[in-house]
MIDO-693668 format. One line per 8 residues: number of its first residue (from 1); their letters; for each residue x, y, z of N, C-alpha, C. Coordinates in steps of 0.2 Angstrom, whole numbers, plus 5000, padded with zeros to 4 digits. Atoms other than C-alpha are relative to their C-alpha. Layout:
BEGIN
NUM> A> X:Y:Z:X:Y:Z:X:Y:Z ~ ... $
# end
This chain:
BEGIN
1> XXXXXXXX> 4996:4995:4997:4979:4986:5091:4997:5007:4999 ~ 5003:4994:5000:4974:5003:5096:5004:5005:4996 ~ 4997:4995:5004:4978:5018:5085:5002:5006:5005 ~ 4997:4995:4996:4989:5030:5095:5002:5007:4997 ~ 4997:4994:5003:4995:5048:5093:5006:4999:4996 ~ 4993:5001:5003:5012:5041:5089:4999:4997:4993 ~ 5002:5003:5007:5004:5031:5074:4998:5006:4996 ~ 5002:4995:5004:4995:5046:5068:5005:5006:4998 $
9> XXXXXXXX> 4994:4995:5001:5011:5057:5069:5004:4998:4994 ~ 4996:5002:5006:5018:5046:5055:4995:4999:4995 ~ 5004:5001:5006:5011:5043:5038:4996:4994:5000 ~ 5004:5006:5001:4997:5031:5033:5002:4999:4992 ~ 4998:5002:5007:5004:5022:5017:4994:4995:4997 ~ 5005:5004:5003:4991:5015:5005:5004:4997:4994 ~ 4997:5004:5005:4998:5001:4994:4995:4998:4995 ~ 5005:5002:5006:4989:4999:4977:5003:4996:4995 $
17> XXXXXXXX> 4997:5004:5005:4993:4985:4966:4995:4995:4997 ~ 5003:5005:5004:4986:4974:4953:5006:4997:4996 ~ 4994:5003:5003:4998:4961:4945:5001:5000:4993 ~ 5000:5001:5007:4994:4961:4927:4996:5006:4996 ~ 5003:4995:5004:4989:4973:4913:4993:4998:4999 ~ 5007:5002:5001:4973:4962:4911:4996:5002:5006 ~ 5004:4998:4994:4968:4965:4929:4999:5008:5000 ~ 5002:4992:5000:4970:4984:4926:4995:5001:4995 $
25> XXXXXXXX> 5005:4999:5005:4959:4983:4911:4993:4997:5003 ~ 5006:5004:4998:4946:4970:4918:4997:5001:5007 ~ 5002:5000:4993:4945:4974:4936:5001:5007:5003 ~ 5000:4993:4997:4943:4993:4939:4997:5000:5007 ~ 5003:4999:4993:4933:4990:4955:5005:4998:5005 ~ 4995:5001:4995:4947:4982:4964:5005:5006:5001 ~ 4996:4994:4999:4958:4997:4960:4997:5006:5003 ~ 5004:4995:4997:4944:5009:4965:5000:4999:5008 $
33> XXXXXXXX> 5000:5001:4993:4943:5000:4982:5006:5001:5003 ~ 4994:4999:4997:4961:5001:4985:5002:5007:5001 ~ 4999:4993:5000:4962:5019:4981:4996:5003:5006 ~ 5005:4998:4995:4947:5021:4993:5003:4999:5007 ~ 4997:5000:4994:4958:5016:5007:5003:5006:5003 ~ 4998:4994:4998:4965:5033:5008:4995:5004:5004 ~ 5005:4997:4997:4948:5039:5013:4999:4997:5007 ~ 5001:5003:4993:4947:5026:5027:5006:5002:5005 $
41> XXXXXXXX> 4995:4997:4996:4964:5032:5033:4998:5007:5003 ~ 5002:4994:4998:4957:5049:5034:4995:5000:5006 ~ 5005:5001:4995:4942:5043:5044:5003:4997:5007 ~ 4996:5003:4994:4954:5034:5056:5004:5006:5004 ~ 4996:4995:4997:4963:5051:5059:5006:5002:4997 ~ 4993:4998:5003:4978:5052:5048:4999:5006:4995 ~ 5000:4994:5005:4982:5068:5039:5005:4999:4995 ~ 4994:5002:5005:4998:5062:5030:4998:4994:4997 $
49> XXXXXXXX> 5002:5006:5003:4992:5049:5018:5004:5000:4993 ~ 4996:5001:5006:5004:5042:5005:4997:4994:4996 ~ 5002:5006:5005:4998:5032:4990:5005:4998:4996 ~ 4995:5003:5004:5010:5020:4982:4997:4996:4995 ~ 5003:5004:5005:5004:5014:4966:5005:4999:4994 ~ 4995:5001:5006:5020:5012:4955:5000:4993:4998 ~ 4999:5007:5002:5018:4993:4955:4994:4998:4996 ~ 5005:5002:5004:5002:4993:4945:5002:4996:4994 $
57> XXXXXXXX> 4998:5003:5006:5003:4980:4932:5007:4996:5000 ~ 4994:5004:5000:5019:4972:4938:4999:4994:5004 ~ 5000:5006:4996:5020:4954:4943:5005:5000:5006 ~ 4995:5001:4995:5028:4949:4959:5006:4996:4999 ~ 4994:5005:5001:5039:4936:4952:5005:5002:4995 ~ 4995:4998:5004:5055:4942:4945:5001:5007:4997 ~ 5001:4994:5002:5050:4959:4942:5002:5005:5005 ~ 4998:4995:4995:5057:4975:4951:4993:5003:5002 $
65> XXXXXXXX> 5006:4996:4998:5043:4983:4961:5003:5006:5004 ~ 4998:4994:4997:5049:5001:4965:4995:5002:5006 ~ 5005:4997:4995:5033:5005:4975:5001:4996:5006 ~ 4999:5004:4994:5036:4990:4987:5006:5002:5003 ~ 4993:4998:4997:5054:4995:4989:4999:5007:5004 ~ 5001:4993:4997:5048:5013:4993:4997:4999:5007 ~ 5004:5002:4994:5036:5006:5006:5004:4997:5005 ~ 4995:5003:4995:5049:4995:5014:5005:5005:5003 $
73> XXXXXXXX> 4996:4995:4998:5061:5009:5015:4997:5005:5005 ~ 5004:4996:4995:5048:5020:5024:4999:4997:5006 ~ 5001:5003:4994:5044:5007:5036:5007:4999:5004 ~ 4993:5000:4997:5063:5004:5040:5002:5006:5003 ~ 4998:4993:4998:5065:5023:5042:4996:5002:5006 ~ 5004:4998:4995:5051:5024:5055:4995:5005:4998 ~ 5005:4995:5003:5040:5035:5044:4993:4998:5000 ~ 5007:5003:5001:5025:5023:5044:4996:4999:5006 $
81> XXXXXXXX> 5004:5002:4994:5011:5023:5056:4995:4995:4998 ~ 5004:5005:5002:5000:5012:5046:5001:4998:4993 ~ 5000:5002:5007:5000:5002:5030:4993:4997:4998 ~ 5007:5002:5002:4983:5000:5021:5000:4996:4994 ~ 5001:5003:5006:4980:4987:5008:4994:4995:5000 ~ 5006:5004:5000:4965:4977:5002:5002:4992:5002 ~ 4998:5007:4999:4975:4960:5002:5007:5001:5002 ~ 4993:5000:4997:4990:4959:5013:5005:4996:4997 $
89> XXXXXXXX> 4996:5004:5004:4997:4945:5003:5003:5003:4994 ~ 4997:4996:5006:5000:4958:4989:5006:5003:5002 ~ 4994:4996:4998:5014:4966:4999:5006:4996:4998 ~ 4994:5004:5001:5026:4952:4998:4999:4993:4997 ~ 5001:5006:5003:5029:4936:4989:5004:4994:5003 ~ 4996:5005:4997:5042:4927:4999:5002:5003:5007 ~ 4998:4998:4993:5049:4927:5017:5005:5005:5000 ~ 4995:4995:5000:5064:4938:5013:4996:5007:5000 $
97> X> 5004:4994:5000:5051:4952:5008:4997:5002:5007 $
# end
């Protein structure tokens, strides 16, 4: 898909997530790479870059994920031009999401 001016007029959302406290402690490189996606968005032309990292250390099973809910609301409201994530499967854990 080609990035258009319409995409760039909306925000680029970077979703940063690691599921457990153990991952936060033992896998800092993953987190660094995820935050690095903001720079990638800049190189692609976005000026408005929103980092959502409220879900760090939260499992996807049975736990509230306010960051994911914030991202979903922004998508539904048409404020999102792109979602950047290292692993797309990190976004949702079931078909409803």
